[in-house]
All heavy atoms as an XYZ file, in Angstrom:
1020
protein
N     191.638    111.461    111.234
C     190.751    110.584    110.590
C     189.309    110.914    111.014
O     189.086    111.115    112.199
C     191.167    109.191    111.002
C     190.396    108.127    110.522
S     191.268    106.745    111.194
C     190.827    105.596    110.224
N     188.490    110.886    110.051
C     187.131    111.263    110.297
C     186.250    110.031    110.440
O     186.143    109.228    109.517
C     186.659    112.127    109.135
C     185.345    112.784    109.416
C     185.050    113.737    108.282
C     183.823    114.508    108.593
N     183.406    115.344    107.517
N     185.635    109.867    111.588
C     184.753    108.722    111.863
C     183.288    109.178    111.824
O     182.909    110.187    112.398
C     185.035    108.127    113.220
C     186.407    107.467    113.391
C     186.569    107.022    114.802
C     186.554    106.320    112.456
N     182.542    108.403    111.131
C     181.110    108.710    111.075
C     180.358    107.799    112.030
O     180.674    106.627    112.150
C     180.586    108.455    109.689
C     180.967    109.475    108.710
C     180.158    109.247    107.476
N     180.509    110.185    106.468
C     179.838    110.366    105.386
N     178.796    109.640    105.146
N     180.222    111.258    104.525
N     179.401    108.373    112.572
C     178.509    107.603    113.421
C     177.424    106.956    112.563
O     176.818    107.592    111.740
C     177.837    108.459    114.449
C     178.694    108.834    115.568
C     177.836    109.565    116.516
N     178.362    109.466    117.849
C     177.848    110.068    118.862
N     176.776    110.790    118.726
N     178.387    109.964    120.053
N     177.194    105.707    112.749
C     176.155    105.027    112.003
C     174.790    105.143    112.684
O     173.771    104.858    112.105
C     176.512    103.570    111.802
C     177.706    103.374    110.925
C     177.929    101.927    110.686
C     179.144    101.777    109.741
N     179.403    100.400    109.437
N     174.768    105.523    113.892
C     173.524    105.681    114.640
C     172.974    107.082    114.499
O     173.419    108.009    115.157
C     173.737    105.357    116.121
C     174.132    103.931    116.347
O     173.924    103.078    115.490
N     174.703    103.661    117.511
N     172.050    107.218    113.579
C     171.403    108.506    113.424
C     170.054    108.435    114.167
O     169.412    107.415    114.200
C     171.151    108.814    111.975
C     172.351    109.370    111.270
C     171.903    109.928    109.948
C     172.991    110.762    109.366
N     172.598    111.420    108.153
N     169.666    109.513    114.678
C     168.403    109.612    115.389
C     167.257    109.702    114.373
O     167.235    110.577    113.524
C     168.355    110.835    116.301
C     167.062    110.984    117.032
C     166.720    110.120    118.060
C     166.173    111.980    116.715
C     165.531    110.262    118.732
C     164.994    112.132    117.353
C     164.671    111.295    118.380
N     166.344    108.786    114.456
C     165.184    108.807    113.545
C     163.924    108.863    114.397
O     163.699    108.043    115.289
C     165.168    107.544    112.684
N     163.096    109.832    114.119
C     161.852    110.030    114.869
C     160.815    109.015    114.395
O     160.589    108.855    113.214
C     161.341    111.450    114.679
N     160.154    108.355    115.331
C     159.130    107.383    115.003
C     157.879    107.671    115.844
O     157.970    108.124    116.975
C     159.591    105.950    115.328
C     160.690    105.442    114.436
C     161.034    104.007    114.758
O     160.198    103.314    115.399
O     162.118    103.573    114.371
N     156.767    107.337    115.280
C     155.498    107.479    115.987
C     154.919    106.070    116.134
O     154.716    105.374    115.145
C     154.516    108.361    115.204
C     153.187    108.414    115.910
C     155.081    109.737    114.996
N     154.686    105.694    117.369
C     154.156    104.358    117.621
C     152.646    104.345    117.387
O     151.880    105.002    118.097
C     154.454    103.939    119.051
N     152.209    103.653    116.359
C     150.785    103.644    115.994
C     150.139    102.265    116.214
O     149.044    102.035    115.772
C     150.637    104.004    114.494
O     151.347    103.065    113.716
C     151.104    105.416    114.241
N     150.806    101.407    116.899
C     150.248    100.065    117.085
C     149.006    100.096    117.987
O     148.103     99.267    117.806
C     151.303     99.155    117.660
O     151.724     99.629    118.937
N     148.898    101.000    118.903
C     147.721    101.030    119.790
C     146.570    101.819    119.180
O     145.441    101.749    119.698
C     148.113    101.641    121.137
O     148.516    102.968    120.959
N     146.796    102.532    118.087
C     145.704    103.308    117.489
C     144.617    102.375    116.925
O     143.422    102.741    116.940
C     146.240    104.234    116.402
C     146.983    105.463    116.890
C     147.471    106.297    115.714
C     146.100    106.303    117.767
N     144.991    101.233    116.426
C     143.993    100.302    115.915
C     143.051     99.852    117.013
O     141.839     99.773    116.811
C     144.682     99.062    115.325
C     145.424     99.406    114.045
O     145.107    100.375    113.394
N     146.410     98.586    113.734
N     143.549     99.572    118.178
C     142.691     99.167    119.307
C     141.769    100.290    119.743
O     140.593    100.083    120.001
C     143.569     98.735    120.499
C     144.357     97.469    120.196
O     143.931     96.737    119.268
O     145.365     97.237    120.866
N     142.296    101.510    119.804
C     141.503    102.650    120.208
C     140.376    102.914    119.219
O     139.222    103.132    119.599
C     142.411    103.907    120.356
C     143.366    103.698    121.563
C     141.556    105.148    120.559
C     144.417    104.765    121.696
N     140.683    102.830    117.915
C     139.640    103.073    116.901
C     138.576    101.978    116.951
O     137.394    102.250    116.787
C     140.271    103.150    115.499
C     141.175    104.358    115.316
S     140.302    105.914    115.618
C     139.201    105.926    114.245
N     138.987    100.745    117.191
C     138.034     99.659    117.301
C     137.089     99.860    118.484
O     135.879     99.695    118.357
C     138.784     98.312    117.446
C     137.884     97.151    117.684
C     137.083     96.635    116.663
C     137.778     96.604    118.946
C     136.222     95.592    116.893
C     136.912     95.536    119.175
C     136.141     95.027    118.125
N     137.612    100.244    119.615
C     136.784    100.468    120.803
C     135.856    101.657    120.614
O     134.699    101.654    121.047
C     137.604    100.608    122.068
C     138.141     99.310    122.564
C     139.499     99.084    122.719
C     137.285     98.277    122.885
C     139.990     97.905    123.185
C     137.754     97.064    123.372
C     139.124     96.856    123.501
N     136.307    102.724    119.966
C     135.442    103.849    119.704
C     134.302    103.493    118.744
O     133.177    103.864    118.979
C     136.252    105.017    119.113
C     137.121    105.801    120.093
C     137.942    106.849    119.350
C     136.235    106.497    121.122
N     134.609    102.734    117.732
C     133.582    102.284    116.796
C     132.547    101.409    117.504
O     131.330    101.573    117.333
C     134.243    101.537    115.649
C     133.287    100.974    114.582
C     132.628    102.113    113.834
C     134.044    100.065    113.660
N     133.024    100.486    118.310
C     132.129     99.612    119.047
C     131.250    100.441    120.020
O     130.051    100.201    120.123
C     132.945     98.564    119.829
C     132.184     97.495    120.553
C     131.456     96.629    119.558
C     133.119     96.678    121.394
N     131.846    101.389    120.704
C     131.105    102.219    121.645
C     130.015    102.987    120.930
O     128.864    102.999    121.370
C     132.081    103.198    122.341
C     131.415    104.218    123.185
C     130.897    103.868    124.420
C     131.293    105.525    122.776
C     130.274    104.805    125.210
C     130.673    106.471    123.536
C     130.169    106.107    124.756
N     130.292    103.620    119.815
C     129.269    104.395    119.093
C     128.191    103.509    118.495
O     127.024    103.903    118.434
C     129.925    105.279    118.049
C     130.628    106.473    118.631
C     131.979    106.650    118.433
C     129.936    107.385    119.396
C     132.630    107.722    118.987
C     130.577    108.484    119.939
C     131.947    108.658    119.729
N     128.530    102.324    118.071
C     127.492    101.409    117.575
C     126.534    100.970    118.642
O     125.326    100.923    118.455
C     128.138    100.183    116.928
C     128.759    100.372    115.547
C     129.503     99.140    115.108
C     127.685    100.739    114.536
N     127.075    100.674    119.823
C     126.220    100.257    120.935
C     125.349    101.407    121.410
O     124.150    101.239    121.634
C     127.091     99.716    122.097
C     127.686     98.367    121.683
C     126.242     99.555    123.359
C     128.696     97.844    122.646
N     125.884    102.588    121.526
C     125.122    103.765    121.966
C     124.055    104.116    120.948
O     122.925    104.465    121.347
C     126.057    104.957    122.208
C     126.950    104.668    123.430
C     125.269    106.252    122.438
C     126.212    104.441    124.702
N     124.337    103.997    119.685
C     123.328    104.353    118.681
C     122.152    103.390    118.667
O     121.024    103.758    118.412
C     123.942    104.437    117.299
O     124.369    103.148    116.881
N     122.382    102.104    118.979
C     121.256    101.168    119.048
C     120.469    101.304    120.355
O     119.275    101.055    120.381
C     121.749     99.720    118.911
O     122.673     99.427    119.921
C     122.365     99.485    117.535
N     121.117    101.701    121.408
C     120.408    101.892    122.687
C     119.582    103.145    122.675
O     118.500    103.183    123.271
C     121.425    101.894    123.870
C     120.775    102.317    125.166
C     122.073    100.541    124.015
N     120.036    104.174    121.988
C     119.323    105.452    121.946
C     117.953    105.338    121.304
O     116.961    105.877    121.789
C     120.173    106.502    121.252
N     117.837    104.586    120.202
C     116.569    104.397    119.503
C     116.370    102.934    119.170
O     116.487    102.548    118.018
C     116.532    105.225    118.209
C     116.540    106.726    118.474
O     115.945    107.165    119.421
N     117.246    107.465    117.651
N     116.042    102.126    120.153
C     115.995    100.688    119.873
C     114.774    100.247    119.046
O     114.823     99.280    118.329
C     115.930    100.060    121.266
C     115.298    101.104    122.109
C     115.762    102.411    121.539
N     113.662    100.973    119.142
C     112.429    100.530    118.500
C     112.001    101.436    117.358
O     110.838    101.536    117.039
C     111.282    100.429    119.525
C     111.589     99.417    120.580
O     112.171     98.396    120.283
N     111.192     99.689    121.799
N     112.941    102.111    116.774
C     112.601    103.043    115.700
C     112.735    102.332    114.358
O     113.771    101.757    114.060
C     113.518    104.282    115.737
C     113.250    105.171    114.546
C     113.278    105.055    117.013
N     111.672    102.348    113.613
C     111.700    101.808    112.258
C     111.390    102.961    111.336
O     110.343    103.595    111.413
C     110.635    100.685    112.104
C     110.922     99.545    113.057
C     110.593    100.217    110.648
C     109.859     98.505    113.055
N     112.304    103.260    110.444
C     112.132    104.375    109.528
C     111.409    103.867    108.297
O     111.842    102.933    107.633
C     113.475    104.974    109.158
C     114.143    105.638    110.328
C     115.459    106.268    109.934
C     116.101    106.909    111.149
N     117.385    107.528    110.847
N     110.293    104.494    107.989
C     109.468    104.106    106.850
C     109.147    105.363    106.046
O     108.961    106.448    106.591
C     108.171    103.473    107.304
C     108.212    102.179    108.061
C     106.841    101.779    108.526
C     108.802    101.084    107.184
N     109.058    105.177    104.777
C     108.523    106.228    103.900
C     107.057    105.891    103.648
O     106.745    104.900    102.987
C     109.304    106.284    102.595
C     110.759    106.703    102.710
C     111.457    106.594    101.366
C     110.850    108.123    103.211
N     106.190    106.713    104.196
C     104.778    106.425    104.130
C     104.183    106.995    102.851
O     104.630    108.017    102.352
C     104.067    107.010    105.336
C     104.499    106.459    106.689
C     103.809    107.202    107.804
C     104.224    104.991    106.785
N     103.166    106.338    102.305
C     102.540    106.870    101.097
C     101.760    108.152    101.419
O     101.289    108.354    102.534
C     101.608    105.754    100.666
C     101.389    104.928    101.868
C     102.620    105.061    102.715
N     101.605    108.967    100.403
C     100.896    110.232    100.581
C      99.468    110.100    100.092
O      99.180    109.334     99.176
C     101.601    111.350     99.800
C     102.978    111.648    100.369
C     103.621    112.791     99.609
C     105.004    113.019    100.220
N     105.693    114.081     99.521
N      98.580    110.831    100.718
C      97.157    110.833    100.339
C      96.724    112.273    100.073
O      97.259    113.214    100.678
C      96.313    110.200    101.420
N      95.733    112.397     99.221
C      95.269    113.751     98.903
C      94.391    114.322    100.035
O      94.338    115.529    100.235
C      94.495    113.749     97.592
O      93.374    112.857     97.704
N      93.724    113.459    100.773
C      92.920    113.919    101.897
C      93.229    113.045    103.094
O      93.537    111.858    102.968
C      91.438    113.864    101.560
O      91.037    112.528    101.361
N      93.098    113.609    104.263
C      93.362    112.859    105.488
C      92.066    112.793    106.299
O      91.223    113.658    106.234
C      94.468    113.501    106.329
O      94.054    114.835    106.675
C      95.768    113.537    105.584
N      91.985    111.744    107.124
C      90.825    111.567    107.961
C      91.339    111.279    109.374
O      92.201    110.415    109.564
C      89.993    110.395    107.490
C      88.796    110.107    108.345
C      88.038    108.872    107.828
O      88.414    108.260    106.878
N      86.948    108.573    108.506
N      90.831    112.010    110.339
C      91.236    111.761    111.709
C      90.063    111.146    112.458
O      88.924    111.623    112.383
C      91.606    113.094    112.403
C      92.880    113.679    111.884
C      93.276    114.915    112.649
O      92.478    115.458    113.446
N      94.440    115.401    112.434
N      90.369    110.068    113.131
C      89.343    109.415    113.935
C      89.456    109.886    115.356
O      90.538    109.854    115.964
C      89.537    107.883    113.886
C      89.387    107.234    112.502
C      89.715    105.779    112.599
C      87.994    107.446    111.961
N      88.383    110.363    115.899
C      88.417    110.807    117.280
C      87.727    109.775    118.147
O      86.604    109.343    117.858
C      87.725    112.163    117.411
O      86.383    112.062    117.031
N      88.414    109.365    119.164
C      87.847    108.415    120.102
C      87.276    109.189    121.259
O      87.954    110.015    121.862
C      88.937    107.428    120.601
C      89.436    106.488    119.591
C      90.413    105.543    120.210
C      91.010    104.612    119.190
N      92.007    103.711    119.780
N      86.051    108.918    121.566
C      85.417    109.552    122.702
C      85.783    108.766    123.947
O      85.611    107.565    124.000
C      83.923    109.608    122.537
C      83.227    110.316    123.673
C      81.756    110.361    123.493
C      81.106    111.018    124.724
N      79.687    110.964    124.691
N      86.299    109.457    124.928
C      86.659    108.811    126.190
C      85.629    109.223    127.239
O      85.323    110.402    127.388
C      88.042    109.189    126.637
C      89.136    108.651    125.779
C      90.514    108.991    126.316
O      90.641    109.800    127.216
N      91.527    108.377    125.770
N      85.181    108.246    127.956
C      84.244    108.453    129.039
C      84.985    108.163    130.333
O      85.760    107.198    130.436
C      83.001    107.541    128.903
C      82.080    107.661    130.075
C      82.284    107.843    127.596
N      84.769    109.008    131.330
C      85.432    108.835    132.603
C      84.450    108.239    133.608
O      83.350    108.777    133.811
C      85.944    110.186    133.149
O      86.825    110.760    132.184
C      86.712    109.999    134.446
N      84.855    107.147    134.197
C      84.057    106.498    135.262
C      84.843    106.649    136.556
O      85.939    106.139    136.665
C      83.839    105.007    134.933
C      83.198    104.161    136.039
C      81.786    104.651    136.285
C      83.187    102.715    135.661
N      84.253    107.394    137.505
C      84.909    107.629    138.774
C      84.151    106.940    139.891
O      82.918    106.920    139.883
C      84.984    109.142    139.057
O      85.641    109.809    138.028
N      84.923    106.391    140.838
C      84.315    105.761    142.017
C      85.055    106.350    143.225
O      86.265    106.213    143.358
C      84.475    104.215    141.968
C      83.795    103.597    143.184
C      83.923    103.626    140.684
N      84.330    106.982    144.105
C      84.962    107.589    145.283
C      85.012    106.622    146.458
O      84.575    105.473    146.360
C      84.282    108.919    145.638
C      82.865    108.747    146.113
O      82.372    107.620    146.171
O      82.213    109.799    146.403
N      85.486    107.099    147.565
C      85.717    106.211    148.726
C      84.407    105.721    149.338
O      84.371    104.722    150.072
C      86.555    106.925    149.784
C      85.911    108.120    150.434
C      86.167    109.419    149.688
O      86.890    109.404    148.669
O      85.631    110.450    150.118
N      83.281    106.373    149.030
C      81.965    105.955    149.543
C      81.236    105.074    148.547
O      80.025    104.863    148.691
C      81.112    107.167    149.878
C      81.749    108.036    150.940
O      82.378    107.522    151.846
N      81.604    109.315    150.823
N      81.951    104.568    147.549
C      81.388    103.730    146.478
C      80.260    104.446    145.717
O      79.272    103.827    145.359
C      80.907    102.376    147.007
C      82.040    101.505    147.494
C      81.508    100.145    147.849
C      82.638     99.275    148.438
N      82.176     97.956    148.813
N      80.425    105.710    145.509
C      79.512    106.458    144.680
C      80.086    106.524    143.250
O      81.259    106.887    143.093
C      79.287    107.873    145.221
C      78.609    107.899    146.541
C      78.487    109.303    147.113
O      79.146    110.221    146.645
N      77.652    109.468    148.115
N      79.300    106.165    142.256
C      79.748    106.059    140.893
C      79.379    107.342    140.138
O      78.284    107.881    140.285
C      79.100    104.842    140.207
C      79.617    103.527    140.719
C      79.169    103.008    141.926
C      80.555    102.797    140.008
C      79.646    101.805    142.394
C      81.029    101.582    140.469
C      80.562    101.103    141.680
O      81.059     99.916    142.133
N      80.306    107.775    139.268
C      80.093    108.972    138.455
C      80.534    108.661    137.028
O      81.654    108.169    136.845
C      80.907    110.144    138.978
C      80.570    110.573    140.369
C      81.234    110.011    141.454
C      79.553    111.495    140.629
C      80.963    110.386    142.745
C      79.228    111.850    141.927
C      79.951    111.311    143.013
N      79.670    108.958    136.059
C      80.101    108.882    134.657
C      80.163    110.330    134.150
O      79.130    111.004    134.051
C      79.094    108.065    133.817
C      79.140    106.583    134.271
C      79.440    108.163    132.341
C      78.219    105.692    133.494
N      81.347    110.757    133.833
C      81.595    112.148    133.403
C      80.958    113.155    134.356
O      80.201    114.040    133.981
C      81.084    112.394    131.977
C      81.919    111.663    130.942
O      83.103    111.429    131.234
O      81.390    111.359    129.876
N      81.206    112.990    135.640
C      80.755    113.859    136.731
C      79.261    113.810    137.016
O      78.735    114.569    137.780
C      81.197    115.302    136.492
C      82.681    115.478    136.437
C      83.067    116.910    136.243
C      84.565    117.050    136.128
N      84.990    118.421    135.914
N      78.552    112.868    136.364
C      77.143    112.695    136.632
C      76.969    111.499    137.558
O      77.388    110.397    137.223
C      76.349    112.454    135.311
C      76.433    113.549    134.313
C      75.706    114.783    134.822
O      74.715    114.698    135.550
N      76.216    115.949    134.450
N      76.364    111.666    138.728
C      76.209    110.545    139.651
C      75.215    109.518    139.102
O      74.189    109.868    138.513
C      75.686    111.184    140.938
C      75.142    112.503    140.518
C      75.827    112.910    139.281
N      75.538    108.235    139.325
C      74.652    107.134    138.908
C      74.600    106.125    140.054
O      75.437    106.130    140.951
C      75.138    106.459    137.628
C      76.522    105.837    137.809
C      75.124    107.399    136.445
C      76.923    104.898    136.743
N      73.602    105.249    139.979
C      73.481    104.204    140.970
C      74.400    103.061    140.617
O      74.641    102.751    139.457
C      72.043    103.688    141.024
C      71.024    104.725    141.442
C      71.259    105.175    142.879
O      71.621    104.375    143.736
N      71.034    106.458    143.112
N      74.976    102.377    141.625
C      75.922    101.310    141.417
C      75.293    100.121    140.712
O      75.922     99.500    139.832
C      76.498    100.841    142.763
N      74.013     99.803    141.018
C      73.370     98.663    140.384
C      72.909     98.990    138.976
O      72.529     98.087    138.217
C      72.227     98.160    141.243
C      71.253     99.259    141.625
O      71.600    100.459    141.447
O      70.147     98.938    142.100
N      72.939    100.254    138.589
C      72.518    100.680    137.249
C      73.729    101.006    136.360
O      73.566    101.606    135.292
C      71.616    101.919    137.384
C      70.785    102.163    136.157
O      70.629    101.254    135.344
N      70.301    103.360    136.008
N      74.919    100.563    136.760
C      76.152    100.907    136.039
C      76.167    100.349    134.633
O      76.502    101.045    133.675
C      77.368    100.413    136.825
C      78.732    100.609    136.161
C      79.047    102.077    136.022
C      79.829     99.905    136.965
N      75.751     99.102    134.484
C      75.813     98.464    133.160
C      74.880     99.146    132.144
O      75.291     99.427    131.023
C      75.446     96.981    133.295
C      75.597     96.195    132.016
C      75.345     94.713    132.224
O      75.313     94.257    133.367
O      75.190     94.049    131.189
N      73.672     99.490    132.559
C      72.732    100.145    131.676
C      73.205    101.548    131.329
O      73.040    101.989    130.181
C      71.332    100.207    132.285
C      70.755     98.828    132.461
O      71.044     97.901    131.707
N      69.914     98.648    133.485
N      73.766    102.269    132.284
C      74.245    103.618    132.004
C      75.421    103.582    131.035
O      75.513    104.408    130.127
C      74.676    104.303    133.316
C      73.532    104.682    134.216
C      72.735    105.848    133.680
O      73.266    106.679    132.932
O      71.550    105.940    134.026
N      76.360    102.640    131.212
C      77.483    102.514    130.302
C      77.022    102.157    128.902
O      77.528    102.647    127.893
C      78.489    101.472    130.817
C      79.437    101.934    131.909
C      80.309    100.766    132.373
C      80.302    103.059    131.442
N      76.018    101.286    128.815
C      75.454    100.912    127.509
C      74.885    102.127    126.799
O      75.111    102.320    125.599
C      74.342     99.894    127.711
C      74.614     98.553    127.124
C      73.353     97.696    127.227
C      73.732     96.339    127.781
N      72.577     95.464    127.945
N      74.162    102.942    127.504
C      73.517    104.096    126.890
C      74.537    105.165    126.497
O      74.403    105.809    125.458
C      72.465    104.703    127.808
O      73.074    105.200    128.976
N      75.591    105.347    127.293
C      76.614    106.329    126.985
C      77.450    105.872    125.792
O      77.844    106.676    124.933
C      77.494    106.610    128.229
C      78.708    107.427    127.867
C      76.701    107.326    129.290
N      77.737    104.570    125.719
C      78.618    104.042    124.690
C      77.882    103.668    123.410
O      78.521    103.159    122.473
C      79.358    102.817    125.222
C      80.306    103.134    126.353
S      81.602    104.229    125.711
C      82.424    104.609    127.207
N      76.607    103.893    123.348
C      75.852    103.503    122.158
C      76.313    104.328    120.957
O      76.396    105.546    120.998
C      74.368    103.732    122.391
N      76.692    103.638    119.862
C      77.092    104.312    118.627
C      78.517    104.787    118.580
O      78.921    105.486    117.614
N      79.320    104.472    119.561
C      80.744    104.880    119.578
C      81.596    103.721    119.113
O      81.465    102.599    119.599
C      81.147    105.331    120.998
C      80.329    106.521    121.441
C      82.630    105.668    121.025
C      80.610    106.971    122.852
N      82.469    104.006    118.123
C      83.413    102.982    117.675
C      84.540    102.906    118.674
O      85.040    103.901    119.148
C      84.017    103.385    116.315
C      83.168    103.026    115.155
C      83.902    103.311    113.841
O      85.123    103.078    113.774
O      83.217    103.781    112.929
N      84.948    101.710    118.981
C      86.039    101.443    119.966
C      85.841    102.264    121.222
O      86.615    103.177    121.509
C      87.387    101.765    119.339
C      87.746    100.887    118.166
C      89.124    101.226    117.601
O      89.995    101.630    118.404
O      89.317    101.099    116.418
N      84.813    101.986    121.979
C      84.575    102.759    123.200
C      85.683    102.545    124.228
O      86.178    101.462    124.417
C      83.237    102.230    123.721
C      83.111    100.880    123.122
C      83.841    100.914    121.799
N      86.072    103.624    124.872
C      87.135    103.599    125.867
C      86.630    104.283    127.137
O      86.092    105.383    127.071
C      88.398    104.295    125.370
O      88.801    103.709    124.158
C      89.521    104.200    126.383
N      86.836    103.633    128.251
C      86.440    104.205    129.546
C      87.683    104.369    130.402
O      88.432    103.400    130.586
C      85.381    103.316    130.272
C      85.108    103.849    131.665
C      84.119    103.235    129.479
N      87.910    105.559    130.919
C      89.016    105.810    131.855
C      88.418    105.636    133.262
O      87.524    106.374    133.655
C      89.606    107.222    131.662
C      90.691    107.481    132.684
C      90.113    107.411    130.259
N      88.930    104.641    133.985
C      88.454    104.311    135.311
C      89.288    105.029    136.335
O      90.505    104.828    136.427
C      88.473    102.779    135.536
C      87.957    102.480    136.947
C      87.657    102.067    134.509
N      88.663    105.877    137.133
C      89.358    106.562    138.235
C      88.774    105.971    139.508
O      87.634    106.189    139.838
C      89.069    108.074    138.155
C      89.563    108.644    136.832
C      89.393    110.146    136.736
N      90.429    110.755    137.549
C      90.218    111.699    138.470
N      89.013    112.144    138.723
N      91.231    112.189    139.162
N      89.634    105.215    140.210
C      89.187    104.431    141.346
C      89.926    104.884    142.585
O      91.149    105.027    142.552
C      89.515    102.941    141.051
C      88.514    101.991    141.584
C      87.295    101.830    140.996
C      88.795    101.249    142.695
C      86.362    100.927    141.489
C      87.896    100.333    143.197
C      86.669    100.196    142.580
N      89.223    105.095    143.683
C      89.858    105.501    144.912
C      90.721    104.375    145.479
O      90.330    103.219    145.434
C      88.789    105.917    145.918
C      89.389    106.612    147.109
O      89.676    107.828    146.996
O      89.611    105.950    148.147
N      91.890    104.737    146.005
C      92.809    103.715    146.451
C      92.376    103.000    147.746
O      92.882    101.948    148.082
C      94.216    104.295    146.660
C      94.319    105.323    147.744
C      95.739    105.840    147.853
C      95.865    106.894    148.926
N      97.226    107.398    149.026
N      91.418    103.572    148.464
C      90.960    102.937    149.700
C      89.973    101.812    149.437
O      89.650    101.040    150.343
C      90.328    103.981    150.627
O      89.177    104.536    150.019
N      89.435    101.669    148.215
C      88.492    100.615    147.919
C      89.213     99.301    147.674
O      90.404     99.256    147.435
C      87.667    101.006    146.669
C      86.795    102.226    146.853
C      86.126    102.593    145.543
C      85.729    101.974    147.915
N      88.454     98.227    147.759
C      89.045     96.907    147.621
C      89.232     96.513    146.157
O      88.639     97.136    145.270
C      88.150     95.811    148.287
O      86.925     95.799    147.577
C      87.900     96.147    149.765
N      90.047     95.516    145.946
C      90.308     95.030    144.585
C      89.042     94.413    143.998
O      88.794     94.507    142.820
C      91.486     94.023    144.621
C      91.697     93.412    143.266
C      92.737     94.690    145.123
N      88.216     93.812    144.864
C      86.993     93.209    144.360
C      86.061     94.252    143.747
O      85.390     93.970    142.766
C      86.267     92.451    145.496
C      85.044     91.672    145.027
C      85.356     90.664    143.959
O      86.329     89.912    144.067
N      84.564     90.647    142.907
N      86.026     95.438    144.319
C      85.197     96.496    143.734
C      85.704     96.880    142.338
O      84.921     97.072    141.403
C      85.251     97.740    144.620
C      84.611     97.473    146.001
O      83.695     96.649    146.074
O      85.104     98.085    146.970
N      87.008     96.936    142.181
C      87.605     97.239    140.881
C      87.324     96.110    139.865
O      86.956     96.355    138.732
C      89.107     97.437    141.009
C      89.887     97.656    139.716
C      89.427     98.929    139.042
C      91.392     97.698    140.002
N      87.421     94.864    140.318
C      87.193     93.736    139.441
C      85.752     93.736    138.952
O      85.448     93.435    137.796
C      87.557     92.396    140.148
C      87.076     91.221    139.377
C      89.060     92.337    140.342
N      84.805     94.067    139.822
C      83.393     94.095    139.406
C      83.165     95.146    138.340
O      82.372     94.946    137.414
C      82.494     94.286    140.605
O      82.713     95.559    141.190
N      83.837     96.296    138.452
C      83.675     97.349    137.430
C      84.344     96.883    136.130
O      83.765     97.067    135.040
C      84.330     98.667    137.913
C      84.415     99.680    136.789
C      83.527     99.237    139.087
N      85.508     96.255    136.201
C      86.165     95.758    135.001
C      85.371     94.641    134.327
O      85.383     94.519    133.094
C      87.591     95.303    135.315
C      88.549     96.411    135.802
C      89.904     95.805    136.130
C      88.693     97.494    134.779
N      84.724     93.783    135.100
C      83.874     92.720    134.542
C      82.693     93.320    133.773
O      82.296     92.813    132.715
C      83.360     91.810    135.635
C      84.345     90.816    136.139
C      83.800     89.952    137.266
O      82.746     90.299    137.864
O      84.431     88.929    137.557
N      82.131     94.408    134.279
C      81.029     95.080    133.579
C      81.526     95.596    132.243
O      80.827     95.454    131.232
C      80.487     96.243    134.462
O      80.107     95.744    135.725
C      79.318     96.908    133.763
N      82.715     96.175    132.211
C      83.283     96.661    130.942
C      83.570     95.532    129.986
O      83.356     95.646    128.782
N      84.053     94.390    130.498
C      84.346     93.261    129.637
C      83.066     92.679    129.059
O      83.021     92.220    127.932
C      85.120     92.212    130.434
N      82.003     92.685    129.834
C      80.706     92.163    129.390
C      80.161     93.013    128.241
O      79.534     92.496    127.320
C      79.722     92.169    130.575
C      78.536     91.285    130.355
C      77.527     91.377    131.512
C      78.139     91.195    132.873
N      77.115     91.269    133.930
N      80.460     94.330    128.263
C      79.966     95.230    127.231
C      80.964     95.451    126.094
O      80.719     96.282    125.222
C      79.598     96.585    127.869
C      78.518     96.581    128.929
C      78.380     97.923    129.590
C      77.174     96.145    128.298
N      82.102     94.738    126.147
C      83.186     94.907    125.155
C      83.686     96.356    125.079
O      83.818     96.928    124.010
C      82.725     94.462    123.749
C      82.545     92.987    123.690
O      83.214     92.214    124.386
N      81.602     92.532    122.888
N      83.943     96.909    126.246
C      84.456     98.271    126.366
C      85.911     98.172    126.845
O      86.220     97.423    127.775
C      83.621     99.096    127.362
C      82.199     99.231    126.860
C      84.242    100.450    127.603
C      81.279     99.899    127.859
N      86.774     98.950    126.253
C      88.182     99.008    126.672
C      88.240     99.858    127.918
O      87.795    100.982    127.928
C      89.002     99.618    125.569
C      90.492     99.676    125.891
C      91.270    100.300    124.751
C      92.719    100.415    125.116
N      93.483    101.033    124.032
N      88.766     99.258    128.983
C      88.880     99.964    130.268
C      90.359    100.304    130.527
O      91.211     99.442    130.440
C      88.351     99.105    131.399
C      86.925     98.638    131.220
S      85.785     99.968    131.430
C      84.932     99.465    132.877
N      90.602    101.546    130.855
C      91.935    102.048    131.164
C      91.905    102.633    132.558
O      91.043    103.471    132.843
C      92.394    103.121    130.140
C      93.750    103.614    130.472
C      92.341    102.577    128.738
N      92.809    102.217    133.410
C      92.820    102.696    134.796
C      93.727    103.897    134.901
O      94.907    103.860    134.512
C      93.264    101.585    135.711
C      93.152    101.955    137.151
S      93.401    100.486    138.140
C      93.435    101.198    139.746
N      93.196    104.979    135.473
C      93.976    106.178    135.699
C      94.726    106.059    137.037
O      94.191    105.577    138.004
C      93.058    107.390    135.738
N      95.984    106.485    137.025
C      96.808    106.456    138.230
C      97.468    107.818    138.395
O      97.520    108.624    137.489
C      97.897    105.373    138.146
O      98.731    105.645    137.043
C      97.292    103.998    138.049
N      98.003    108.045    139.582
C      98.751    109.268    139.844
C     100.227    108.936    139.967
O     100.595    107.774    140.171
C      98.278    109.963    141.104
O      98.453    109.129    142.208
N     101.059    109.940    139.842
C     102.533    109.703    139.918
C     102.959    109.354    141.288
O     102.481    109.789    142.243
C     103.287    110.944    139.444
C     103.158    111.142    137.973
C     104.022    112.324    137.571
C     103.948    112.517    136.076
N     104.783    113.575    135.619
């Protein structure tokens, strides 16, 4: 008598965990893509037939450890700083001064220079080293 076995071997692939893996990969790539360029706004800008470049003239104001003032490597008197800045910045749109200040000087010395720039409506930028 011939008996058949009802239990045949059937190969199966367990795919229940693939959904979780795909979800986590998708989440991972979405998070990484937003962290890589968080402040990027893509815009299509209009085209113009001619372009204009505005050049800002930057003036360097240096103060060394002996409180000697220099505007673009030209020595000036400390009490004449306001008049010198006025004459150098005359006729410049959006004047910008790069302040190079020695680290051994006091904060009050820096504040007095910044107050002079604020009085003349000059943008003051402080230069630092790494």
